[in-house]
A tleap script that builds the chain and sets N, CA, C and O, in Angstrom:
source leaprc.protein.ff14SB
mol = sequence {
  NASP PHE VAL GLU GLY ASN ILE HIE HIE LYS
  ALA LEU LEU ILE SER LEU SER VAL CYS SER
  ILE LEU LEU VAL LEU ILE ILE VAL PHE CYS
  TYR PHE ARG TYR ARG ARG GLN GLU THR ARG
  PRO ARG TYR SER ILE GLY LEU GLU GLN ASP
  GLU THR TYR ILE PRO PRO GLY GLU SER LEU
  LYS ASP LEU ILE GLU GLN SER GLN SER SER
  GLY SER GLY SER GLY LEU PRO LEU LEU VAL
  ARG CLYS
}
set mol.1.N position { -50.279 6.731 18.066 }
set mol.1.CA position { -49.488 5.930 17.119 }
set mol.1.C position { -48.570 6.827 16.293 }
set mol.1.O position { -47.434 6.459 15.993 }
set mol.2.N position { -49.069 8.001 15.931 }
set mol.2.CA position { -48.251 8.928 15.140 }
set mol.2.C position { -47.039 9.413 15.927 }
set mol.2.O position { -45.957 9.598 15.370 }
set mol.3.N position { -47.233 9.618 17.234 }
set mol.3.CA position { -46.137 10.086 18.096 }
set mol.3.C position { -45.058 9.018 18.193 }
set mol.3.O position { -43.874 9.353 18.146 }
set mol.4.N position { -45.421 7.740 18.326 }
set mol.4.CA position { -44.438 6.668 18.394 }
set mol.4.C position { -43.637 6.573 17.104 }
set mol.4.O position { -42.415 6.430 17.149 }
set mol.5.N position { -44.298 6.649 15.965 }
set mol.5.CA position { -43.601 6.619 14.673 }
set mol.5.C position { -42.653 7.785 14.531 }
set mol.5.O position { -41.556 7.635 13.992 }
set mol.6.N position { -43.062 8.947 15.007 }
set mol.6.CA position { -42.221 10.137 14.945 }
set mol.6.C position { -40.974 9.948 15.805 }
set mol.6.O position { -39.885 10.370 15.415 }
set mol.7.N position { -41.123 9.321 16.966 }
set mol.7.CA position { -39.982 9.064 17.849 }
set mol.7.C position { -39.011 8.072 17.193 }
set mol.7.O position { -37.795 8.237 17.282 }
set mol.8.N position { -39.549 7.057 16.545 }
set mol.8.CA position { -38.687 6.088 15.865 }
set mol.8.C position { -37.918 6.745 14.729 }
set mol.8.O position { -36.744 6.442 14.517 }
set mol.9.N position { -38.570 7.641 13.998 }
set mol.9.CA position { -37.876 8.348 12.908 }
set mol.9.C position { -36.775 9.253 13.460 }
set mol.9.O position { -35.692 9.343 12.882 }
set mol.10.N position { -37.056 9.920 14.579 }
set mol.10.CA position { -36.032 10.778 15.196 }
set mol.10.C position { -34.855 9.949 15.685 }
set mol.10.O position { -33.701 10.340 15.507 }
set mol.11.N position { -35.140 8.806 16.301 }
set mol.11.CA position { -34.069 7.938 16.800 }
set mol.11.C position { -33.226 7.420 15.636 }
set mol.11.O position { -31.999 7.365 15.720 }
set mol.12.N position { -33.902 7.041 14.550 }
set mol.12.CA position { -33.176 6.573 13.365 }
set mol.12.C position { -32.320 7.678 12.783 }
set mol.12.O position { -31.166 7.445 12.423 }
set mol.13.N position { -32.864 8.868 12.687 }
set mol.13.CA position { -32.122 10.006 12.135 }
set mol.13.C position { -30.915 10.341 13.011 }
set mol.13.O position { -29.832 10.605 12.490 }
set mol.14.N position { -31.086 10.333 14.321 }
set mol.14.CA position { -29.979 10.646 15.235 }
set mol.14.C position { -28.902 9.571 15.153 }
set mol.14.O position { -27.717 9.899 15.092 }
set mol.15.N position { -29.282 8.300 15.148 }
set mol.15.CA position { -28.276 7.232 15.097 }
set mol.15.C position { -27.537 7.238 13.757 }
set mol.15.O position { -26.326 7.018 13.724 }
set mol.16.N position { -28.243 7.484 12.660 }
set mol.16.CA position { -27.557 7.581 11.361 }
set mol.16.C position { -26.609 8.772 11.319 }
set mol.16.O position { -25.521 8.679 10.750 }
set mol.17.N position { -27.008 9.878 11.910 }
set mol.17.CA position { -26.144 11.064 11.949 }
set mol.17.C position { -24.876 10.795 12.749 }
set mol.17.O position { -23.772 11.131 12.319 }
set mol.18.N position { -25.050 10.183 13.921 }
set mol.18.CA position { -23.888 9.886 14.769 }
set mol.18.C position { -22.951 8.902 14.065 }
set mol.18.O position { -21.734 9.091 14.080 }
set mol.19.N position { -23.499 7.866 13.457 }
set mol.19.CA position { -22.662 6.886 12.747 }
set mol.19.C position { -21.944 7.528 11.565 }
set mol.19.O position { -20.780 7.226 11.305 }
set mol.20.N position { -22.633 8.408 10.853 }
set mol.20.CA position { -22.009 9.095 9.708 }
set mol.20.C position { -20.870 9.985 10.167 }
set mol.20.O position { -19.811 10.009 9.539 }
set mol.21.N position { -21.073 10.715 11.252 }
set mol.21.CA position { -20.020 11.590 11.777 }
set mol.21.C position { -18.825 10.763 12.240 }
set mol.21.O position { -17.681 11.131 11.972 }
set mol.22.N position { -19.073 9.652 12.932 }
set mol.22.CA position { -17.974 8.783 13.374 }
set mol.22.C position { -17.208 8.207 12.182 }
set mol.22.O position { -15.980 8.132 12.210 }
set mol.23.N position { -17.921 7.807 11.150 }
set mol.23.CA position { -17.269 7.267 9.963 }
set mol.23.C position { -16.387 8.318 9.302 }
set mol.23.O position { -15.263 8.015 8.904 }
set mol.24.N position { -16.876 9.542 9.181 }
set mol.24.CA position { -16.081 10.621 8.589 }
set mol.24.C position { -14.848 10.899 9.442 }
set mol.24.O position { -13.762 11.106 8.901 }
set mol.25.N position { -14.998 10.909 10.769 }
set mol.25.CA position { -13.846 11.151 11.647 }
set mol.25.C position { -12.799 10.052 11.514 }
set mol.25.O position { -11.602 10.338 11.500 }
set mol.26.N position { -13.235 8.799 11.416 }
set mol.26.CA position { -12.291 7.687 11.255 }
set mol.26.C position { -11.560 7.797 9.928 }
set mol.26.O position { -10.351 7.570 9.869 }
set mol.27.N position { -12.271 8.140 8.867 }
set mol.27.CA position { -11.638 8.282 7.553 }
set mol.27.C position { -10.625 9.424 7.568 }
set mol.27.O position { -9.531 9.281 7.023 }
set mol.28.N position { -10.971 10.551 8.182 }
set mol.28.CA position { -10.046 11.689 8.259 }
set mol.28.C position { -8.815 11.306 9.071 }
set mol.28.O position { -7.695 11.642 8.687 }
set mol.29.N position { -9.009 10.601 10.199 }
set mol.29.CA position { -7.884 10.172 11.028 }
set mol.29.C position { -6.949 9.257 10.241 }
set mol.29.O position { -5.730 9.429 10.277 }
set mol.30.N position { -7.522 8.284 9.530 }
set mol.30.CA position { -6.694 7.363 8.733 }
set mol.30.C position { -5.967 8.089 7.613 }
set mol.30.O position { -4.819 7.763 7.310 }
set mol.31.N position { -6.610 9.061 7.000 }
set mol.31.CA position { -5.984 9.812 5.913 }
set mol.31.C position { -4.775 10.587 6.421 }
set mol.31.O position { -3.706 10.542 5.813 }
set mol.32.N position { -4.941 11.304 7.544 }
set mol.32.CA position { -3.817 12.080 8.066 }
set mol.32.C position { -2.700 11.179 8.576 }
set mol.32.O position { -1.525 11.530 8.471 }
set mol.33.N position { -3.051 10.037 9.120 }
set mol.33.CA position { -2.023 9.097 9.566 }
set mol.33.C position { -1.234 8.554 8.373 }
set mol.33.O position { -0.013 8.413 8.438 }
set mol.34.N position { -1.942 8.251 7.290 }
set mol.34.CA position { -1.288 7.773 6.067 }
set mol.34.C position { -0.383 8.855 5.486 }
set mol.34.O position { 0.735 8.559 5.065 }
set mol.35.N position { -0.845 10.094 5.458 }
set mol.35.CA position { -0.021 11.183 4.924 }
set mol.35.C position { 1.212 11.416 5.776 }
set mol.35.O position { 2.278 11.724 5.243 }
set mol.36.N position { 1.088 11.274 7.100 }
set mol.36.CA position { 2.234 11.456 7.984 }
set mol.36.C position { 3.275 10.377 7.728 }
set mol.36.O position { 4.474 10.653 7.756 }
set mol.37.N position { 2.823 9.139 7.476 }
set mol.37.CA position { 3.764 8.063 7.177 }
set mol.37.C position { 4.449 8.290 5.842 }
set mol.37.O position { 5.617 7.939 5.681 }
set mol.38.N position { 3.740 8.874 4.878 }
set mol.38.CA position { 4.333 9.136 3.563 }
set mol.38.C position { 5.448 10.165 3.663 }
set mol.38.O position { 6.466 10.038 2.983 }
set mol.39.N position { 5.271 11.193 4.508 }
set mol.39.CA position { 6.271 12.254 4.604 }
set mol.39.C position { 7.466 11.841 5.458 }
set mol.39.O position { 8.536 12.440 5.350 }
set mol.40.N position { 7.300 10.836 6.299 }
set mol.40.CA position { 8.381 10.355 7.142 }
set mol.40.C position { 9.397 9.589 6.309 }
set mol.40.O position { 9.015 8.844 5.406 }
set mol.41.N position { 10.687 9.760 6.595 }
set mol.41.CA position { 11.674 8.956 5.859 }
set mol.41.C position { 11.537 7.480 6.202 }
set mol.41.O position { 11.125 7.116 7.303 }
set mol.42.N position { 11.883 6.659 5.259 }
set mol.42.CA position { 11.812 5.209 5.476 }
set mol.42.C position { 12.824 4.802 6.521 }
set mol.42.O position { 13.828 5.481 6.734 }
set mol.43.N position { 12.547 3.677 7.175 }
set mol.43.CA position { 13.469 3.170 8.193 }
set mol.43.C position { 14.796 2.798 7.552 }
set mol.43.O position { 14.845 2.142 6.511 }
set mol.44.N position { 15.848 3.225 8.188 }
set mol.44.CA position { 17.170 2.843 7.715 }
set mol.44.C position { 18.006 2.489 8.932 }
set mol.44.O position { 17.722 2.935 10.044 }
set mol.45.N position { 19.012 1.706 8.720 }
set mol.45.CA position { 19.839 1.270 9.843 }
set mol.45.C position { 21.009 2.218 10.067 }
set mol.45.O position { 21.887 1.941 10.883 }
set mol.46.N position { 21.023 3.335 9.346 }
set mol.46.CA position { 22.049 4.328 9.565 }
set mol.46.C position { 23.350 4.036 8.850 }
set mol.46.O position { 24.365 4.670 9.137 }
set mol.47.N position { 23.344 3.109 7.942 }
set mol.47.CA position { 24.559 2.795 7.204 }
set mol.47.C position { 24.432 3.259 5.765 }
set mol.47.O position { 23.373 3.140 5.149 }
set mol.48.N position { 25.505 3.779 5.248 }
set mol.48.CA position { 25.544 4.082 3.820 }
set mol.48.C position { 25.624 2.768 3.064 }
set mol.48.O position { 25.922 1.730 3.654 }
set mol.49.N position { 25.367 2.804 1.788 }
set mol.49.CA position { 25.371 1.559 1.034 }
set mol.49.C position { 26.764 0.956 0.926 }
set mol.49.O position { 26.898 -0.259 0.781 }
set mol.50.N position { 27.801 1.783 0.993 }
set mol.50.CA position { 29.162 1.264 0.871 }
set mol.50.C position { 29.693 0.699 2.188 }
set mol.50.O position { 30.679 -0.038 2.188 }
set mol.51.N position { 29.054 1.035 3.305 }
set mol.51.CA position { 29.539 0.566 4.599 }
set mol.51.C position { 29.069 -0.862 4.851 }
set mol.51.O position { 28.060 -1.303 4.300 }
set mol.52.N position { 29.811 -1.577 5.687 }
set mol.52.CA position { 29.417 -2.930 6.067 }
set mol.52.C position { 29.427 -3.040 7.580 }
set mol.52.O position { 29.935 -2.155 8.268 }
set mol.53.N position { 28.870 -4.116 8.094 }
set mol.53.CA position { 28.869 -4.356 9.533 }
set mol.53.C position { 30.236 -4.813 10.022 }
set mol.53.O position { 30.604 -4.542 11.165 }
set mol.54.N position { 30.977 -5.486 9.194 }
set mol.54.CA position { 32.267 -6.051 9.595 }
set mol.54.C position { 33.364 -5.043 9.249 }
set mol.54.O position { 33.532 -4.687 8.083 }
set mol.55.N position { 34.104 -4.587 10.246 }
set mol.55.CA position { 35.186 -3.642 9.968 }
set mol.55.C position { 36.275 -4.290 9.100 }
set mol.55.O position { 36.443 -5.509 9.119 }
set mol.56.N position { 37.001 -3.479 8.351 }
set mol.56.CA position { 38.070 -4.032 7.521 }
set mol.56.C position { 39.120 -4.734 8.373 }
set mol.56.O position { 39.465 -4.259 9.455 }
set mol.57.N position { 39.618 -5.843 7.897 }
set mol.57.CA position { 40.651 -6.595 8.603 }
set mol.57.C position { 40.103 -7.615 9.577 }
set mol.57.O position { 40.880 -8.363 10.171 }
set mol.58.N position { 38.794 -7.676 9.765 }
set mol.58.CA position { 38.204 -8.670 10.654 }
set mol.58.C position { 37.290 -9.577 9.848 }
set mol.58.O position { 36.714 -9.177 8.836 }
set mol.59.N position { 37.175 -10.801 10.323 }
set mol.59.CA position { 36.280 -11.733 9.641 }
set mol.59.C position { 35.075 -12.007 10.537 }
set mol.59.O position { 35.053 -11.620 11.706 }
set mol.60.N position { 34.097 -12.663 9.983 }
set mol.60.CA position { 32.915 -13.021 10.754 }
set mol.60.C position { 33.277 -13.968 11.894 }
set mol.60.O position { 32.692 -13.905 12.975 }
set mol.61.N position { 34.247 -14.846 11.642 }
set mol.61.CA position { 34.684 -15.776 12.683 }
set mol.61.C position { 35.284 -15.020 13.868 }
set mol.61.O position { 35.050 -15.386 15.020 }
set mol.62.N position { 36.060 -13.963 13.587 }
set mol.62.CA position { 36.626 -13.148 14.667 }
set mol.62.C position { 35.527 -12.496 15.506 }
set mol.62.O position { 35.608 -12.469 16.735 }
set mol.63.N position { 34.503 -11.971 14.835 }
set mol.63.CA position { 33.417 -11.331 15.556 }
set mol.63.C position { 32.647 -12.328 16.421 }
set mol.63.O position { 32.250 -11.998 17.539 }
set mol.64.N position { 32.436 -13.529 15.921 }
set mol.64.CA position { 31.734 -14.553 16.701 }
set mol.64.C position { 32.546 -14.936 17.923 }
set mol.64.O position { 31.990 -15.079 19.012 }
set mol.65.N position { 33.858 -15.107 17.763 }
set mol.65.CA position { 34.709 -15.460 18.896 }
set mol.65.C position { 34.722 -14.351 19.950 }
set mol.65.O position { 34.705 -14.630 21.149 }
set mol.66.N position { 34.751 -13.095 19.500 }
set mol.66.CA position { 34.722 -11.983 20.450 }
set mol.66.C position { 33.403 -11.936 21.204 }
set mol.66.O position { 33.386 -11.653 22.402 }
set mol.67.N position { 32.296 -12.211 20.518 }
set mol.67.CA position { 30.992 -12.119 21.173 }
set mol.67.C position { 30.796 -13.243 22.184 }
set mol.67.O position { 30.056 -13.066 23.152 }
set mol.68.N position { 31.436 -14.392 21.990 }
set mol.68.CA position { 31.267 -15.509 22.915 }
set mol.68.C position { 32.142 -15.371 24.145 }
set mol.68.O position { 31.871 -15.990 25.174 }
set mol.69.N position { 33.166 -14.581 24.050 }
set mol.69.CA position { 34.084 -14.473 25.185 }
set mol.69.C position { 33.876 -13.169 25.956 }
set mol.69.O position { 34.756 -12.758 26.713 }
set mol.70.N position { 32.734 -12.516 25.777 }
set mol.70.CA position { 32.574 -11.202 26.390 }
set mol.70.C position { 31.803 -11.236 27.712 }
set mol.70.O position { 31.489 -10.176 28.254 }
set mol.71.N position { 31.496 -12.399 28.237 }
set mol.71.CA position { 30.847 -12.424 29.539 }
set mol.71.C position { 29.854 -13.552 29.655 }
set mol.71.O position { 29.589 -14.273 28.693 }
set mol.72.N position { 29.309 -13.695 30.843 }
set mol.72.CA position { 28.403 -14.800 31.120 }
set mol.72.C position { 27.060 -14.588 30.439 }
set mol.72.O position { 26.389 -13.582 30.671 }
set mol.73.N position { 26.671 -15.539 29.598 }
set mol.73.CA position { 25.367 -15.490 28.965 }
set mol.73.C position { 25.258 -14.555 27.783 }
set mol.73.O position { 24.180 -14.435 27.202 }
set mol.74.N position { 26.323 -13.897 27.408 }
set mol.74.CA position { 26.238 -12.972 26.278 }
set mol.74.C position { 26.769 -13.632 25.018 }
set mol.74.O position { 27.415 -14.678 25.069 }
set mol.75.N position { 26.490 -13.010 23.904 }
set mol.75.CA position { 27.002 -13.513 22.631 }
set mol.75.C position { 26.027 -14.439 21.943 }
set mol.75.O position { 24.890 -14.616 22.379 }
set mol.76.N position { 26.490 -15.018 20.873 }
set mol.76.CA position { 25.652 -15.910 20.086 }
set mol.76.C position { 25.536 -17.273 20.754 }
set mol.76.O position { 26.490 -17.726 21.386 }
set mol.77.N position { 24.414 -17.924 20.634 }
set mol.77.CA position { 24.306 -19.277 21.185 }
set mol.77.C position { 25.184 -20.252 20.415 }
set mol.77.O position { 25.538 -20.009 19.261 }
set mol.78.N position { 25.525 -21.338 21.056 }
set mol.78.CA position { 26.426 -22.293 20.431 }
set mol.78.C position { 25.806 -22.964 19.212 }
set mol.78.O position { 26.538 -23.478 18.367 }
set mol.79.N position { 24.505 -22.974 19.096 }
set mol.79.CA position { 23.858 -23.618 17.935 }
set mol.79.C position { 24.132 -22.874 16.646 }
set mol.79.O position { 24.003 -23.445 15.563 }
set mol.80.N position { 24.510 -21.603 16.745 }
set mol.80.CA position { 24.748 -20.804 15.556 }
set mol.80.C position { 26.129 -21.078 14.993 }
set mol.80.O position { 26.370 -20.842 13.809 }
set mol.81.N position { 27.050 -21.577 15.827 }
set mol.81.CA position { 28.443 -21.772 15.405 }
set mol.81.C position { 28.540 -22.876 14.368 }
set mol.81.O position { 27.731 -23.804 14.341 }
set mol.82.N position { 29.545 -22.754 13.517 }
set mol.82.CA position { 29.839 -23.789 12.508 }
set mol.82.C position { 31.002 -24.633 12.944 }
set mol.82.O position { 31.399 -25.554 12.230 }
savepdb mol mol.pdb
quit
């Protein structure tokens, strides 16, 4: 009976050790991943704040007309038009 109890204690100790090590590894992985995201620059679309999508001298209507006439199946769907 003493040998069986000793085996159960060893199994418990080994499983707790393995779970503790896995938990520490997961926490370390998450920490380094979080730090890597902090050091990375935020997503930007590559435009300065003064720049716009529409070039000077063109209107949104001109851009929509150009996108609809550029080929089969391309451009904005007709539901978007006003």
